[in-house]
C-alpha positions, 0 to 999 in steps of 0.5 A: 504534500512535500518531496525530497530526493534519497540516493539508494544502490539504485540511482537517485529516487524521488520520495513524496511526501503525503497526509497521513494514510490509514491500511492498505487494500491488502489489509482490509483483505487480510483483516476480512477473510481472517474475521470470515475464517474465524467465524466460519471456522475454514479455509475461505477465498475473501472477494471485496463486493463488486462495488467496492472492487470498483470504487477502489479500482477508480481512485487508484486510476484517478490517482495514478492519472494525478501521478503520470499527469505530473510525469510522476511514474509508480513502479510498484502498484499493488494492493499493498501500496494502495491506501485509505486516507486517515482524518483522524491518526490520533484516533488509531492504536499504535500497534495498529500503526507499526509497521509489519513485514509485506509478504507481497513485497518482493527483494530489491535487486540491486544494481550494484550487485549487493545484497540487502540486509 
């Protein structure tokens, strides 16, 4: 929908603005694991069904191809950064929209040697 640039400790970064997005693949997998664990009362290794995985990967690759066609490289492809479209954001409770610590992220290694808080 739009874009802007921001100056950070590792140089200038272009930021892309998209329409409202929903949950990430990582969030859905975590929620699925929690539901199964609650139902069965035991730790489980949760997997998406194969058709769901194929659909997610197909859409992710289509998105990356669209970015690459515009000479844009995504620098952090991971399940926490794969988001579903959200057509009706007003129907989602605010607590579900609030950010949380992404356990799949890695700390930024700054080129200037300083540490982010």
